[in-house]
C-alpha positions in Angstrom: 128.4 -7.8 50.0 131.2 -8.1 52.7 133.8 -7.4 49.7 131.7 -4.0 49.0 131.5 -3.1 52.8 135.2 -3.4 53.2 136.0 -1.5 49.9 133.7 1.1 51.3 135.4 1.0 55.1 138.6 1.3 53.4 138.0 4.6 51.4 136.0 6.6 53.9 133.0 7.3 52.0 130.4 8.8 54.1 127.3 6.4 54.9 123.8 7.1 54.1 122.9 7.3 58.4 125.7 10.1 59.0 124.1 12.5 56.3 120.6 12.0 58.3 121.6 15.0 60.7 122.1 17.3 57.7 118.5 17.0 56.3 117.1 20.0 58.2 119.7 22.4 57.1 119.8 21.1 53.7 115.9 20.8 53.6 115.7 24.6 54.8 117.9 26.2 52.8 116.5 24.9 49.1 113.2 25.9 51.1 114.6 29.4 51.4 115.7 29.6 47.7 112.4 28.3 46.5 110.2 30.5 48.8 112.8 33.5 48.1 112.7 33.1 44.0 109.0 32.2 44.2 107.4 35.0 46.2 110.5 37.6 46.6 107.8 40.2 48.2 106.3 37.5 50.4 110.1 36.8 51.4 111.4 40.3 52.0 108.2 41.0 54.1 108.9 37.8 56.1 112.4 38.0 56.7 112.1 42.5 57.3 115.5 43.1 54.7 113.7 46.5 54.3 113.3 48.5 57.3 111.4 51.7 55.4 108.6 49.7 53.7 106.4 46.6 55.3 108.0 44.0 57.0 107.5 41.3 59.8 108.9 42.5 63.2 109.4 39.8 65.8 108.8 42.0 68.7 106.2 44.1 67.9 107.3 48.0 68.0 109.9 47.5 70.3 113.2 48.6 68.2 117.1 47.6 69.6 119.3 50.6 68.9 116.9 51.9 66.3 116.3 48.8 64.3 113.1 47.0 64.1 113.7 43.5 65.3 113.5 41.1 62.6 115.0 37.8 61.4 117.7 40.1 59.0 118.1 42.2 61.5 118.7 38.9 64.2 121.1 36.6 61.8 123.2 40.1 60.3 124.0 42.1 63.5 123.8 39.7 66.3 124.3 35.7 65.2 127.3 37.3 62.7 129.1 38.8 65.5 129.0 35.5 67.5 130.1 33.6 64.4 133.3 35.8 63.8 133.9 35.6 67.6 133.9 31.1 67.6 135.9 31.6 64.0 138.6 34.1 65.9 138.9 32.0 68.6 139.4 29.0 66.4 142.2 30.9 64.9 144.0 31.8 67.7 144.0 28.5 69.4 145.0 27.0 66.1 147.9 29.4 65.9 149.2 29.0 69.7 152.2 26.6 70.5 150.9 22.7 69.6 148.3 24.1 67.9 147.1 22.4 64.5 148.5 25.9 62.4 151.5 26.2 64.5 154.7 27.2 63.7 153.6 29.7 60.5 154.8 27.7 57.3 152.0 25.3 58.7 149.4 28.0 57.7 151.0 28.7 53.9 151.0 25.3 53.2 147.4 24.4 54.3 146.5 28.0 52.0 148.6 27.0 49.1 146.9 23.8 49.0 143.5 24.8 49.4 143.8 27.6 46.6 145.5 25.2 43.9 143.5 22.2 45.2 140.0 25.4 44.2 141.9 26.2 41.4 141.7 22.9 40.0 138.7 21.6 40.5 137.0 24.6 39.1 139.7 24.6 35.3 138.6 20.4 35.7 134.7 21.4 35.0 134.8 23.3 32.2 
């Protein structure tokens, strides 16, 4: 048993307990996929993707800049602003002197490695 434990630790294979924090996200993704494909009309009503048809409003008759406040509006128009703002901050910090992507040759090298790895993985599956 100790031989296998040493093997797992030396090869950095994630333990099951490290996957537990991701379980709610994975369960939510699977539930949303099943719901969207099994009941597309109900999903469209719940999410509010159709502004001109029937939709579930999260704030009654209130509108924000002419948009009804639905899950679709919150995710696509509000939360994405914060996501891209955070991504821009992280990239800017990484490009500063002393950052993980400074000098710019590291950016090129990382991009080439990522692209090659993705292509090799893609072609290896066929």
